[in-house]
BAKOL-312975 format. One record per residue: residue number from 1; x, y, z of N, C-alpha, C in turn. Coordinates in steps of 0.05 Angstrom, whole numbers, plus 5000, padded with zeros to 4 digits. Atoms other than C-alpha are relative to their C-alpha. Layout:
% BAKOL-312975
<bafi NUM,<X,Y,Z>,<X,Y,Z>,<X,Y,Z>>
...
This chain:
% BAKOL-312975
<bafi 1,<5015,4983,4983>,<6442,3737,4085>,<5020,5018,5016>>
<bafi 2,<4982,4982,4986>,<6478,3799,4110>,<4988,5009,5027>>
<bafi 3,<5009,4991,4974>,<6474,3824,4182>,<5009,5029,5003>>
<bafi 4,<4989,4974,4994>,<6481,3894,4208>,<5026,4996,5015>>
<bafi 5,<4974,5004,4987>,<6551,3905,4234>,<4998,4998,5030>>
<bafi 6,<5003,5001,4971>,<6527,3916,4305>,<4989,4972,5008>>
<bafi 7,<5010,5027,4993>,<6486,3851,4306>,<5022,4979,4995>>
<bafi 8,<4979,5019,5006>,<6544,3815,4273>,<5021,5001,5022>>
<bafi 9,<4980,4998,4979>,<6592,3842,4326>,<4992,4984,5024>>
<bafi 10,<5010,5015,4976>,<6550,3814,4383>,<5001,4970,4996>>
<bafi 11,<5000,5029,5006>,<6542,3746,4350>,<5028,4990,4996>>
<bafi 12,<4972,5008,5005>,<6614,3742,4327>,<5016,4999,5026>>
<bafi 13,<4985,4999,4974>,<6640,3762,4396>,<4993,4974,5016>>
<bafi 14,<5008,5024,4986>,<6601,3703,4425>,<5015,4975,4989>>
<bafi 15,<4986,5023,5012>,<6631,3654,4375>,<5030,5001,5005>>
<bafi 16,<4972,4998,4994>,<6701,3682,4386>,<5006,4993,5029>>
<bafi 17,<4996,5007,4972>,<6694,3676,4461>,<4999,4969,5004>>
<bafi 18,<5001,5029,4998>,<6673,3603,4453>,<5025,4987,4989>>
<bafi 19,<4976,5012,5012>,<6732,3588,4408>,<5024,5004,5018>>
<bafi 20,<4976,4994,4984>,<6784,3623,4452>,<4998,4989,5029>>
<bafi 21,<5002,5014,4975>,<6756,3590,4515>,<5014,4972,4998>>
<bafi 22,<4988,5027,5004>,<6779,3523,4485>,<5028,5001,4990>>
<bafi 23,<4974,4998,5013>,<6840,3547,4447>,<5013,5027,5008>>
<bafi 24,<4989,4975,4989>,<6876,3598,4489>,<5025,5008,4985>>
<bafi 25,<4978,4986,5014>,<6922,3643,4449>,<4995,5029,5003>>
<bafi 26,<5006,4973,4992>,<6922,3711,4481>,<5006,5020,4977>>
<bafi 27,<4993,4981,5022>,<6957,3746,4422>,<4980,4998,4978>>
<bafi 28,<5019,5003,5022>,<6911,3717,4370>,<4972,5010,5008>>
<bafi 29,<5026,4990,4990>,<6849,3732,4413>,<5000,5030,4999>>
<bafi 30,<4999,4971,5000>,<6871,3804,4420>,<4998,5011,4971>>
<bafi 31,<5001,4991,5028>,<6882,3811,4345>,<4972,4995,4988>>
<bafi 32,<5027,5007,5010>,<6815,3777,4330>,<4979,5020,5010>>
<bafi 33,<5019,4980,4989>,<6776,3824,4376>,<5005,5027,4988>>
<bafi 34,<4994,4974,5013>,<6812,3884,4347>,<4990,5001,4971>>
<bafi 35,<5010,5002,5028>,<6795,3861,4276>,<4969,5003,5001>>
<bafi 36,<5029,4998,4998>,<6722,3853,4298>,<4992,5029,5005>>
<bafi 37,<5007,4972,4995>,<6721,3924,4325>,<5003,5017,4975>>
<bafi 38,<4997,4985,5025>,<6748,3951,4259>,<4978,4993,4980>>
<bafi 39,<5022,5008,5018>,<6697,3911,4220>,<4973,5012,5008>>
<bafi 40,<5025,4989,4990>,<6641,3936,4264>,<4995,5029,4991>>
<bafi 41,<5003,4972,5007>,<6654,4009,4247>,<5002,5004,4969>>
<bafi 42,<4999,4998,5029>,<6663,3994,4173>,<4973,5005,4988>>
<bafi 43,<5025,4995,5015>,<6611,4018,4123>,<4991,4975,4985>>
<bafi 44,<5006,5024,5015>,<6613,3950,4089>,<4991,4978,5019>>
<bafi 45,<5010,5021,4982>,<6569,3897,4123>,<5013,4973,4993>>
<bafi 46,<4989,5027,5005>,<6597,3827,4131>,<4978,4983,4988>>
<bafi 47,<5019,5018,5013>,<6563,3776,4086>,<4998,4975,5017>>
<bafi 48,<5004,5026,4988>,<6534,3712,4113>,<4994,5000,5029>>
<bafi 49,<5007,5004,4972>,<6523,3684,4182>,<5023,5007,5018>>
<bafi 50,<4979,4992,4981>,<6561,3704,4244>,<5020,4978,5005>>
<bafi 51,<4981,5022,4996>,<6592,3634,4250>,<5023,5002,4979>>
<bafi 52,<4980,4997,5021>,<6627,3645,4183>,<5017,5024,5004>>
<bafi 53,<4985,4975,4995>,<6647,3716,4202>,<5021,4995,5022>>
<bafi 54,<4982,5005,4979>,<6678,3694,4267>,<5023,4981,4992>>
<bafi 55,<4980,5018,5009>,<6714,3636,4235>,<5019,5013,4980>>
<bafi 56,<4983,4985,5019>,<6738,3681,4179>,<5019,5019,5013>>
<bafi 57,<4982,4983,4985>,<6766,3730,4229>,<5023,4984,5012>>
<bafi 58,<4979,5016,4988>,<6804,3675,4265>,<5020,4991,4979>>
<bafi 59,<4982,5010,5022>,<6831,3646,4199>,<5016,5023,4989>>
<bafi 60,<4985,4978,5011>,<6851,3715,4173>,<5022,5009,5019>>
<bafi 61,<4980,4992,4980>,<6886,3733,4238>,<5022,4979,5003>>
<bafi 62,<4980,5022,4997>,<6920,3665,4244>,<5019,4999,4977>>
<bafi 63,<4983,5002,5024>,<6948,3670,4173>,<5011,5027,4991>>
<bafi 64,<4989,4974,5006>,<6968,3743,4174>,<5030,4998,4996>>
<bafi 65,<4972,4999,5006>,<7036,3756,4144>,<5013,4973,4992>>
<bafi 66,<4989,5025,5010>,<7044,3685,4117>,<4980,4987,4981>>
<bafi 67,<5017,5015,5019>,<7016,3638,4065>,<4979,4985,5017>>
<bafi 68,<5021,5013,4985>,<6949,3613,4089>,<5004,4970,5002>>
<bafi 69,<4997,5029,4996>,<6957,3545,4120>,<4984,4990,5023>>
<bafi 70,<5018,5009,4979>,<6903,3541,4173>,<5005,5013,5027>>
<bafi 71,<4998,4990,4973>,<6896,3554,4247>,<5020,4983,5015>>
<bafi 72,<4980,5016,4985>,<6956,3533,4289>,<4988,4982,5021>>
<bafi 73,<5009,5019,4980>,<6943,3471,4330>,<4974,4985,4993>>
<bafi 74,<5025,5013,5008>,<6881,3450,4292>,<5001,4990,4971>>
<bafi 75,<5004,5009,5027>,<6867,3408,4231>,<4977,5016,4988>>
<bafi 76,<5023,4986,5012>,<6821,3442,4181>,<4974,4987,5006>>
<bafi 77,<5025,5014,4994>,<6769,3389,4194>,<4991,5006,5029>>
<bafi 78,<5007,4993,4972>,<6772,3404,4269>,<4989,5029,5002>>
<bafi 79,<5009,4972,5000>,<6765,3479,4256>,<4972,5003,4987>>
<bafi 80,<5027,5001,5012>,<6706,3466,4210>,<4979,4992,5020>>
<bafi 81,<5019,5010,4980>,<6672,3426,4265>,<4995,5020,5022>>
<bafi 82,<5003,4980,4979>,<6685,3479,4317>,<4984,5024,4991>>
<bafi 83,<5013,4976,5011>,<6661,3536,4272>,<4972,4994,4991>>
<bafi 84,<5027,5007,5010>,<6601,3499,4244>,<4996,5009,4972>>
<bafi 85,<5001,4992,5028>,<6617,3522,4173>,<5023,4986,4985>>
<bafi 86,<4980,5015,5017>,<6657,3492,4115>,<5026,5017,4997>>
<bafi 87,<4974,4986,5005>,<6730,3510,4100>,<4997,5019,4977>>
<bafi 88,<5005,4981,5022>,<6706,3541,4035>,<4988,5026,5010>>
<bafi 89,<5012,4976,4988>,<6662,3589,4074>,<5020,5015,5017>>
<bafi 90,<4980,4987,4983>,<6718,3603,4124>,<5020,5015,4983>>
<bafi 91,<4980,4987,5017>,<6768,3618,4069>,<4988,5024,4985>>
<bafi 92,<5013,4977,5013>,<6718,3663,4032>,<4997,5023,5019>>
<bafi 93,<5004,4978,4980>,<6702,3702,4095>,<5027,5012,5008>>
<bafi 94,<4973,4990,4993>,<6776,3707,4113>,<5011,5019,4978>>
<bafi 95,<4991,4983,5022>,<6791,3736,4044>,<4985,5026,5000>>
<bafi 96,<5016,4975,4999>,<6734,3786,4050>,<5010,5017,5024>>
<bafi 97,<4990,4985,4976>,<6758,3806,4120>,<5028,5011,4995>>
<bafi 98,<4973,4990,5007>,<6830,3811,4096>,<4999,5024,4982>>
<bafi 99,<5002,4977,5017>,<6809,3858,4041>,<4989,5025,5015>>
<bafi 100,<5012,4977,4985>,<6767,3901,4088>,<5020,5012,5020>>
<bafi 101,<4981,4990,4980>,<6823,3906,4139>,<5027,5005,4987>>
<bafi 102,<4974,4998,5014>,<6879,3906,4087>,<5022,4988,5016>>
<bafi 103,<4980,5015,4984>,<6916,3854,4127>,<5024,4993,4983>>
């Protein structure tokens, strides 16, 4: 189920705020919000639910410029529980986001 980019932005921003309230990383938060802004103005809508989109943004930003190995300070199982989606979904959304942003 795809969402409009504006609706996705509002929902993703809420999920990102919740995540960064618990896991403070100012640099990663800044990059995640910047990525969300770029995705919002894109002509390509994000696929799936906002939870997956937000988790994909975090995962894509956390693994930028290195081999994907997860979110620093969290086990994949912990990240799954926080995001409310599976690691498969997170990785798929992160790959889609990475392609859209050409990270």
